[in-house]
C-alpha positions in Angstrom: -48.8 -29.6 -45.4 -52.4 -28.7 -46.1 -53.8 -25.3 -45.1 -56.1 -27.0 -42.6 -53.2 -28.8 -40.9 -51.3 -25.5 -40.6 -54.3 -23.7 -39.1 -54.8 -26.5 -36.6 -51.1 -26.3 -35.7 -51.5 -22.5 -35.1 -54.6 -23.0 -33.1 -53.0 -25.6 -30.9 -50.0 -23.4 -30.3 -52.1 -20.5 -29.3 -54.2 -22.8 -27.1 -51.0 -23.4 -25.1 -50.2 -19.7 -24.8 -53.7 -18.9 -23.7 -53.5 -21.7 -21.1 -50.3 -20.1 -19.8 -52.0 -16.8 -19.7 -54.9 -18.3 -17.7 -52.5 -19.8 -15.1 -50.3 -16.6 -14.8 -53.1 -14.0 -15.1 -55.3 -15.0 -12.2 -54.1 -11.9 -10.5 -54.5 -9.2 -13.2 -53.5 -6.2 -11.0 -51.3 -3.5 -12.4 -48.5 -4.6 -10.1 -48.5 -8.0 -11.8 -49.0 -6.6 -15.3 -46.1 -4.1 -15.0 -43.6 -5.9 -12.6 -44.8 -9.5 -12.0 -44.4 -8.5 -8.4 -40.7 -9.0 -8.9 -40.9 -12.7 -8.3 -39.7 -14.1 -11.6 -36.8 -16.8 -11.5 -33.8 -15.3 -13.1 -33.0 -18.4 -15.2 -36.5 -18.4 -16.7 -36.2 -14.7 -17.6 -32.7 -15.3 -19.1 -33.8 -18.2 -21.4 -37.0 -16.4 -22.4 -35.1 -13.2 -23.3 -33.0 -15.1 -25.8 -36.2 -15.5 -27.9 -37.2 -11.9 -27.4 -33.8 -10.7 -28.5 -33.8 -13.0 -31.6 -37.4 -12.5 -32.7 -38.7 -13.0 -36.2 -35.8 -10.9 -37.6 -33.2 -13.4 -36.6 -35.3 -16.4 -37.4 -36.0 -15.3 -40.9 -33.7 -12.5 -42.0 -30.4 -13.3 -40.3 -30.0 -16.7 -42.2 -30.9 -14.7 -45.4 -28.0 -12.2 -44.7 -25.4 -14.9 -45.3 -25.7 -14.6 -49.0 -24.4 -11.0 -49.0 -22.4 -10.7 -45.8 -21.3 -14.3 -44.9 -20.9 -14.4 -41.1 -20.1 -10.7 -40.7 -23.1 -10.4 -38.3 -21.1 -12.3 -35.7 -18.8 -9.3 -35.4 -21.8 -7.4 -34.1 -22.7 -10.3 -31.8 -19.3 -10.0 -30.1 -20.1 -6.3 -29.6 -23.5 -7.3 -28.1 -21.7 -9.2 -25.3 -19.6 -6.1 -24.3 -22.8 -4.0 -24.3 -24.5 -6.5 -22.0 -21.5 -6.2 -19.5 -22.2 -2.5 -19.4 -25.8 -3.1 -18.7 -25.3 -5.5 -15.8 -22.6 -3.4 -14.2 -24.1 0.1 -14.6 -27.8 0.1 -15.6 -29.2 -2.8 -13.6 -27.9 -1.4 -10.2 -29.2 2.0 -11.1 -32.8 0.8 -12.0 -33.1 -1.3 -8.9 -31.8 1.4 -6.6 -34.4 3.9 -8.0 -37.2 1.2 -7.8 -38.7 2.3 -11.1 -41.6 0.9 -13.0 -40.6 2.6 -16.2 -36.9 3.1 -16.7 -37.5 6.6 -18.1 -38.5 7.7 -14.6 -34.7 7.9 -14.0 -34.7 10.9 -16.5 -37.2 12.8 -14.5 -35.2 12.3 -11.3 -32.0 13.2 -13.0 -33.0 16.1 -15.3 -36.7 16.9 -15.1 -40.2 16.5 -16.6 -39.4 17.4 -20.2 -36.4 15.0 -20.3 -38.6 12.3 -18.9 -41.3 12.7 -21.5 -38.7 13.1 -24.3 -37.1 9.8 -23.4 -40.4 8.0 -23.1 -41.5 9.4 -26.4 -38.4 8.2 -28.3 -38.9 4.7 -26.7 -42.5 4.6 -27.9 -41.4 5.7 -31.4 -38.5 3.2 -31.5 -40.5 0.2 -30.1 -43.6 0.7 -32.2 -41.3 0.8 -35.3 -39.2 -2.1 -34.2 -42.0 -4.3 -33.1 -43.9 -3.5 -36.3 -41.0 -4.4 -38.5 -40.5 -7.7 -36.8 -44.2 -8.6 -36.9 -44.4 -7.5 -40.5 -41.6 -9.8 -41.5 -43.1 -12.9 -39.9 -46.7 -12.0 -41.0 -45.2 -11.8 -44.6 -43.8 -15.3 -44.2 -47.1 -16.6 -42.9 -48.9 -15.0 -45.8 -46.4 -16.6 -48.3 -46.8 -20.1 -46.7 -50.5 -20.4 -46.0 -52.8 -17.5 -46.2 -52.0 -16.4 -49.8 -53.3 -19.7 -51.1 -56.4 -19.4 -49.0 -57.2 -16.0 -50.4 -56.8 -14.3 -47.1 -55.7 -10.6 -47.6 -52.5 -9.5 -45.8 -54.3 -6.9 -43.7 -56.5 -9.6 -42.2 -53.4 -11.8 -41.4 -52.0 -8.8 -39.5 -55.2 -8.1 -37.6 -55.6 -11.8 -36.5 -52.0 -11.9 -35.4 -52.4 -8.8 -33.1 -55.7 -10.1 -31.8 -54.2 -13.4 -30.7 -51.4 -11.5 -28.9 -53.9 -9.3 -27.2 -55.9 -12.3 -26.0 -53.0 -13.9 -24.0 -51.4 -10.6 -22.7 -54.5 -8.8 -21.7 -54.5 -10.1 -18.1 -51.1 -11.2 -16.9 -49.0 -8.7 -18.8 -45.2 -9.1 -18.1 -45.8 -12.1 -15.8 -47.4 -14.0 -18.6 -44.7 -12.8 -21.1 -41.8 -14.2 -18.9 -43.3 -17.7 -19.2 -44.5 -17.5 -22.8 -41.1 -16.2 -23.9 -39.6 -19.4 -22.4 -41.8 -21.6 -24.5 -41.3 -19.5 -27.6 -37.5 -19.6 -27.2 -37.5 -23.3 -26.9 -39.7 -23.6 -30.0 -37.4 -21.4 -32.1 -34.2 -23.3 -31.1 -35.7 -26.7 -31.6 -37.0 -25.6 -35.0 -33.5 -24.3 -36.1 -31.7 -27.4 -34.8 -34.1 -29.8 -36.6 -33.7 -27.8 -39.8 -29.9 -28.0 -39.6 -30.0 -31.7 -38.9 -32.4 -32.5 -41.8 -30.7 -30.3 -44.4 -27.3 -31.7 -43.5 -28.8 -35.2 -43.8 -30.0 -34.4 -47.3 -26.5 -33.2 -48.2 -24.9 -36.3 -46.6 -23.1 -34.4 -43.9 -22.9 -34.3 -40.2 -22.9 -30.8 -38.6 -19.1 -30.9 -38.1 -18.5 -32.2 -41.6 -20.6 -29.2 -42.8 -18.4 -26.8 -40.8 -15.2 -28.2 -42.3 -16.5 -28.3 -45.9 -15.2 -26.1 -48.7 -18.8 -24.9 -49.3 -19.0 -23.5 -45.8 -15.5 -21.9 -46.1 -16.9 -19.8 -49.0 -19.8 -18.6 -46.9 -18.6 -18.6 -43.3 -16.1 -15.8 -43.1 -16.5 -13.9 -39.8 -13.9 -11.1 -39.6 -13.6 -8.3 -42.2 -10.7 -5.9 -41.5 -9.6 -5.2 -45.1 -11.9 -2.3 -46.1 -12.9 0.3 -43.5 -15.4 1.9 -45.9 -17.4 -1.3 -46.3 -20.6 -2.0 -44.3 -19.1 -5.3 -42.9 -15.9 -3.7 -41.6 -15.1 -5.3 -38.2 -15.0 -2.1 -36.1 -18.2 -0.8 -37.5 -20.1 -3.9 -36.6 -18.3 -4.5 -33.2 -18.5 -0.9 -31.9 -22.0 -0.5 -33.3 -23.0 -3.8 -31.7 -22.0 -2.5 -28.3 -24.1 0.6 -28.6 -27.0 -1.2 -30.2 -27.2 -3.4 -27.1 -26.8 -0.6 -24.6 -29.6 1.4 -26.4 -31.9 -1.3 -27.6 -31.7 -3.5 -24.5 -30.4 -1.4 -21.6 -32.4 1.7 -22.5 -35.4 -0.1 -23.8 -38.4 -0.5 -21.5 -39.5 -3.7 -23.4 -36.3 -5.6 -22.6 -35.5 -4.1 -19.2 -39.1 -4.7 -17.9 -38.4 -8.4 -18.0 -35.1 -7.9 -16.1 -36.9 -5.8 -13.5 -39.2 -8.7 -12.7 -36.3 -10.6 -11.1 -36.2 -10.6 -7.3 -33.1 -8.5 -6.8 -30.1 -6.9 -8.7 -28.0 -10.0 -8.2 -30.5 -12.3 -10.0 -31.0 -9.7 -12.7 -27.2 -9.6 -13.3 -27.0 -13.4 -13.5 -29.9 -13.3 -16.0 -28.1 -10.8 -18.3 -24.7 -12.5 -18.2 -26.3 -16.0 -19.0 -28.3 -14.6 -21.8 -25.4 -12.7 -23.3 -23.2 -15.8 -23.3 -25.9 -18.0 -24.9 -26.7 -15.4 -27.6 -23.2 -15.9 -29.1 -23.8 -19.6 -29.6 -27.4 -19.2 -30.7 -26.5 -16.5 -33.3 -23.8 -18.7 -34.8 -26.3 -21.6 -35.1 -28.7 -19.3 -37.0 -25.9 -18.2 -39.3 -24.9 -21.8 -39.8 -28.5 -22.5 -40.9 -28.2 -19.6 -43.4 -25.1 -21.0 -44.9 -26.8 -24.4 -45.2 -29.9 -22.9 -46.9 -27.8 -21.3 -49.6 -25.6 -24.3 -50.1 -28.8 -26.4 -50.4 -30.2 -23.8 -52.8 -27.1 -24.0 -55.0 -26.9 -27.8 -54.9 -30.6 -28.5 -55.8 -31.2 -25.3 -57.9 -33.8 -23.9 -55.5 -34.7 -20.4 -56.7 -34.9 -17.5 -54.3 -38.6 -16.9 -53.6 -40.2 -13.9 -55.3 -43.0 -12.0 -53.6 -44.7 -8.9 -55.0 -42.3 -9.0 -57.9 -39.1 -8.8 -55.7 -36.7 -11.6 -54.8 -36.7 -12.2 -51.0 -33.8 -14.0 -49.4 -35.8 -13.7 -46.2 -38.2 -16.3 -47.6 -35.6 -19.0 -48.5 -35.9 -20.7 -45.2 -39.7 -21.1 -45.4 -39.4 -22.1 -49.1 -37.0 -25.0 -48.3 -38.7 -26.0 -45.1 -42.2 -26.1 -46.6 -41.9 -26.8 -50.3 -38.8 -28.9 -51.0 -39.9 -32.3 -49.7 -37.8 -32.5 -46.6 -40.6 -34.1 -44.6 -43.5 -33.0 -42.4 -41.2 -33.0 -39.3 -39.3 -30.0 -40.7 -42.4 -28.3 -41.9 -44.1 -28.7 -38.5 -41.1 -27.5 -36.5 -40.5 -24.6 -38.9 -44.1 -23.4 -38.5 -43.9 -23.6 -34.7 -40.6 -21.8 -34.7 -42.0 -19.2 -37.1 -45.0 -18.6 -34.9 -42.9 -18.4 -31.8 -40.5 -15.9 -33.5 -43.4 -13.7 -34.5 -44.9 -13.4 -31.1 -41.8 -13.6 -28.8 -41.1 -10.0 -29.5 -44.5 -8.6 -30.5 -46.2 -9.7 -27.3 -43.6 -8.2 -25.0 -43.6 -5.0 -27.2 -47.3 -4.7 -26.7 -47.0 -5.1 -23.0 -44.0 -2.7 -22.6 -45.7 -0.1 -24.8 -48.8 -0.4 -22.6 -46.7 0.0 -19.5 -44.7 3.0 -20.8 -47.7 4.9 -22.1 -49.7 4.2 -18.9 -46.9 5.1 -16.5 -45.0 7.7 -18.4 -47.8 9.7 -20.1 -51.0 8.9 -18.2 -49.3 8.7 -14.7 -51.4 5.7 -13.9 -49.8 5.0 -10.6 -51.1 8.3 -9.1 -54.7 7.6 -10.1 -57.4 6.1 -7.8 -57.2 2.3 -7.6 -60.6 1.7 -9.2 -59.4 3.7 -12.3 -56.0 2.1 -12.9 -57.0 -1.3 -14.2 -59.7 -0.2 -16.7 -57.4 2.6 -18.0 -54.6 0.1 -18.5 -56.9 -2.2 -20.5 -58.0 0.7 -22.7 -54.3 1.5 -23.4 -53.6 -2.1 -24.3 -56.4 -2.1 -26.9 -55.2 1.3 -28.3 -51.6 0.1 -28.7 -52.8 -3.1 -30.4 -54.7 -1.0 -33.0 -51.6 1.2 -33.5 -49.4 -1.8 -34.2 -51.8 -3.0 -36.9 -51.7 0.4 -38.6 -47.9 0.6 -38.6 -47.4 -2.9 -39.9 -49.8 -2.2 -42.8 -47.8 0.9 -43.6 -44.6 -1.1 -43.7 -46.1 -3.5 -46.1 -46.0 -0.6 -48.6 -42.3 0.0 -48.2 -39.3 -1.6 -49.9 -35.9 -2.7 -48.6 -34.2 -5.3 -46.5 -36.1 -5.7 -43.2 -33.1 -6.2 -41.0 -31.3 -3.2 -42.5 -34.4 -1.0 -42.2 -35.0 -2.1 -38.6 -31.6 -1.3 -37.3 -31.1 1.8 -39.4 -34.3 3.4 -38.1 -33.4 2.4 -34.5 -30.0 4.1 -34.8 -31.9 7.3 -35.3 -34.6 7.0 -32.7 -32.5 5.4 -30.0 -29.7 7.9 -30.4 -31.3 10.7 -28.2 -32.0 8.0 -25.5 -28.4 7.0 -25.6 -27.2 10.5 -25.3 -29.5 11.4 -22.4 -28.6 8.4 -20.3 -24.9 8.6 -20.9 -24.9 12.3 -20.1 -26.9 11.6 -16.9 -24.6 8.8 -15.8 -21.2 10.2 -16.8 -21.7 13.9 -15.7 -23.1 15.7 -12.7 -24.2 18.7 -14.7 -27.8 20.0 -14.7 -29.4 20.9 -18.0 -32.1 23.4 -19.1 -34.8 20.7 -19.2 -37.2 22.6 -21.4 -34.9 22.4 -24.4 -34.1 18.7 -24.3 -36.7 17.7 -26.9 -35.2 20.2 -29.3 -31.8 18.7 -28.8 -33.2 15.2 -29.6 -34.8 16.3 -32.8 -31.7 18.2 -33.9 -29.5 15.2 -33.2 -31.7 13.0 -35.4 -31.7 15.6 -38.1 -27.9 16.1 -38.1 -27.3 12.3 -38.1 -29.6 11.8 -41.0 -27.8 14.6 -43.0 -24.4 13.0 -42.2 -25.6 9.7 -43.6 -26.8 11.4 -46.7 -23.7 13.4 -47.3 -21.5 11.5 -49.9 -18.0 10.8 -48.5 -15.9 10.1 -51.6 -12.9 7.8 -51.4 -10.8 5.8 -53.8 -9.4 2.3 -53.4 -5.7 1.8 -53.2 -4.4 0.0 -56.3 -3.7 -3.1 -54.3 -7.2 -3.3 -52.7 -8.9 -2.5 -56.0 -6.9 -5.2 -57.7 -7.9 -7.7 -55.0 -11.6 -6.9 -55.3 -11.7 -6.6 -59.1 -11.1 -10.1 -60.5 -13.7 -10.1 -63.3 -14.2 -8.3 -66.5 -13.4 -4.6 -67.1 -17.1 -3.9 -67.1 -17.5 -5.5 -63.7 -14.5 -3.6 -62.4 -16.1 -0.3 -63.5 -19.4 -1.2 -61.9 -17.7 -2.2 -58.7 -15.8 1.1 -58.5 -18.9 3.2 -59.2 -20.8 1.3 -56.4 -18.0 1.5 -53.8 -16.8 5.0 -54.1 -18.8 6.2 -51.1 -18.6 5.4 -47.4 -21.2 2.9 -46.3 -22.7 3.8 -42.9 -23.9 0.9 -40.7 -24.5 0.6 -36.9 -22.0 3.3 -36.2 -24.9 5.7 -36.9 -26.1 5.1 -33.3 -23.0 6.2 -31.4 -22.7 9.2 -33.7 -26.3 10.2 -33.0 -25.8 9.6 -29.2 -22.6 11.7 -29.3 -24.4 14.6 -31.1 -27.1 14.4 -28.4 -24.4 14.4 -25.7 -22.8 17.6 -27.1 -26.2 19.3 -27.4 -27.0 18.5 -23.8 -23.6 19.8 -22.7 -24.4 23.1 -24.6 -27.6 23.6 -22.6 -26.1 22.4 -19.3 -24.7 24.2 -16.3 -22.9 23.2 -13.0 -25.1 22.4 -10.1 
């Protein structure tokens, strides 16, 4: 596709989003921007939240993970489902009972002012980082596909991306997001299904023939129970997935703000259960695409794309979709899916960050009516500028995007997890003024734990199983694998340290 055609496609897509914004943003009051007046249909919220949960990370990076981890990610997805059950049985009733705008208002009612501000701060830190990572990933792909050849610098790509998001979220806020998320989820799923169909057709397979093939068997292993020290070990992924979901959905203003637009707790619970069930199927489809991409790459000798001198498995999907002659249909649907992936999480992050800062730090609900809306709009602009700055900083960093995203989140979401669990499971009061210190100490101790080398040696049987190549390869394998590999279990460790710290500064009522 020509650069002109791609730009026209992007313009058309954003034209639709702006139209949705116009229709949903006629009432641009704070009640609409923050809560959508709690009138959103639960099934619309559920479908839209699939796209927000997946985002550009799943669309680009999860297929790229198959090369190193096969389908190990599904172990975490099963953990996600258990985490969602906790959210719908414990957290949803709590938030609706308290009638909160920001979920961190619970912490003020339970513990006090400092706990409230500490929780809101860690959300802002977590969400700014997470949203920026996701936006960076997709902006990188857009740069690789179209803007690099046009001579557009990466910083301008990022600014234009945020500006477009600001345009269609500025008025309707969360009410607009609920409906744009639905469109974006549909675009992503159609894109992936079209890609799977066309690549299978090129390989002379049906989807089920692909699943039964020897090539898939070599890349489609899901369960890993053999090595507890490996990053892909089942219990690490599964238990980590539970806590990742509780923290990054149930304790996250971005995700819960959508749930709280449902009419009542019953609808919100139906929304969560439906989304959790569909996510299992959708993530398997994404990983299937990943296996197909690498099988296609091996079959037709497609090299892993290199950007800034580094191989990027994240970019194999755009490379095959855009540059391998599979037709304009795949190129068009991929681009639409990519754009949808970029903005399905970034737009809701921008809205939730605006909400949290306005409510949690500026106490906007207590201000005069004529001050509230102008203040919210200023915050919205400020958050947009902040996201631009952070994305440009991430462009200077190295490392796998998915790994960095979840690794950082396990540190910043840990204090939130500890605070909410302590509040829900105990009736003890705490010395509120020390909570922020406990949060920082928990993050620091967790970081030290992950840096401390934990030596172990393989059993002879396990080492013999893993070492099937030359003596040189065996030595290299042993040297690389002699330390414990931390993964998502960092989050519950962090939360537990926070919990212990809170207990240490607590007292009976």
